[in-house]
N, C-alpha and C positions, 0 to 999 in steps of 0.2 A: 504494500500499499504506500502511495506517495501523497503527501499532503502539502497545501500551500498556505501561506500567511493570510490573515484577514484582509480583505478588501471590502470597503463598504460594508462591513459587518459580515462577510461572507468568506467561507473557507472551502476548499475542495480537496478531495483525495481521488486518486485513480487506483481501482482494485481490480485484480484479475478475476474472471468469471468463466463458465463454459460458454457463454455467449459473447465473449470477447470483453475487452476492457470496459468498465463501468466508471463514469465520473460522478462522483457523489459530491453534493453541494449542501452545505449547512448554512443557515442564518439564524442568529439569535437563539442558539441552542437547539434548533429543530432542523430536520432534513427538509431541504427545500428543492432538491433535484437529484434524480438518478438518470443518467443519459448514456446511451450506447454510442459506440463509435459510428459515425456517419448516420446518425439519427436525424429524422426530419424534425423540423420545428425545435430546433436548438435555441436557446435564449441568446441574447446579444452577449458577446464575449466578456463584457464588464459584469454581467449577472453571475458569471461562473467563478469569479474571484481571480486572483493572480494565477499565472501558470504554475503548475505543480513543481515542487523542488524535489528532485529524484533523491530517495532515501529517507526523506523526512517522515516521521511517523506521527499521526495525531494523537492527542492524549488518549489514553486508554479507556477513559470513562466519558469521552465526548460523543456527539451524535454521529460523527463519520466512523469512528471506531464501532460504535454499537450497530449502525447500519450494515458496515462490513461484516461483522460477526454474525447478524441475523441473515443476511444475504448468503454467506456461506453455509449456514445451516439449512436454508431454503434449497439451495443447490445439491445439498447432499441428501435431501429428502427427509431431514430431521425436523423441519418447521414448516407449518401449513399456514401460519398467519404472522403478521408483523406487529410489534408493539413498540412504535417509534413515534415521537413527537414530530408532527408534520407542519410546515409553513408553506402553504400552497398559494401562489399568486395567480389570479385569474379573474374572469368576470363572475357575476353572480350565477349565471347559467352554467359556465364551466365547472364552478365549485360544486353546484347541484349534481351535475353528471359525475364528478370524481367521487363525491360522496356515495352516489349510487353504485359506483364500481366497488367500493368496500363492502358492499352487501352481497356480492356475488361470492358463493363458496368456493373454497379451494377445489380444483378439479372439475368445476362446473363451468358451463358456457351458456350465455344467453344472446339474444339477436340485439341489434341496436335498437329496433323498435320496442322490444321488451324492456330494455333499460329505459328508454323514454317513458314508457307506461309507468314503470315503477317510480320515476321521479316526478310524475305528474305532468309530463310534456304532452302536447297534442300528437295525435298520430302522424301528422304532416312534419314533425320536427325530427324524424329519425336522421335526416341528413345533418342537422345542426348538432344532434347527439354525437354522431360520427365524428364531426369536426372537433367538438369539445373533447371527446375521448382521445383524439389524435394529439391534443395539445397538452395532455396529462404530463406534468413535469417530473412526477415520481414513478416512472415505469417499473413493473414488476411488483413493487410494494403497494401501489394503488393499481390493482390488476386490470388494466385496459387489455391485455392480451386475452382476457376471458370473453370478450365480445366478438361475436362472428356473424356472418350474413344470416338473414332469415332462412335461407335454404341449407344451412349448415356449412356453408363454405367459409374458408379463411379469407377474410378482406382486410385490407389495410392495416398496417401496423408500423408506427414510426421507426422501429428498430429493424424492419423487414420482415417479410413472411417466414423465412427459415427460422428466424428466432422465436416468432410466435408459435410455430409448430414445435420448437424444441421445449418452450415452456408449458405449453399444453400437454405435450406428451410426458414431460416430468411430472406435472401434476395428476395426470390420469394414471400413470403407472404407480405413483405413491398412493393415490386414493382409491384405486380400483374402478374410478368413474370412466365413462366413455363420452365421446362428444355428443352434443345435443342432436 
């Protein structure tokens, strides 16, 4: 794990994972971002903090170290949920969508339309739900990968469909569930 110094109250660390390097961003003692390499919808560089300093380790009890620990447990199949303070920046609608994502169970999938229904959005809002889902700043931890097309197909994922498939396969293998 590599960490950076605070910039505008933000720190970041890059950790290895089975889906490639993950950039973890913390702000104000909470996790504010989990980004994959070449992910769509990255925030402006200034929102990620300074460039990581190779070899520097974040404090063992800080949000970056805790996020790294919980992600390692998730990827090893030992963790099915996360317990991290989150600091998510987005519109009111985006925040509603992200909150709805947290209610999708480990190993389960739902459609964009179902996610919209669960958060009280009109049926015509499934495209807006999909766009908000794609802007999720804390992928994996806020499980946007669990949302699929109404026909059961894998559609859109900011980290790429192979990563989405990997995450769903991992969760379904550990939980014994199958795709919707």
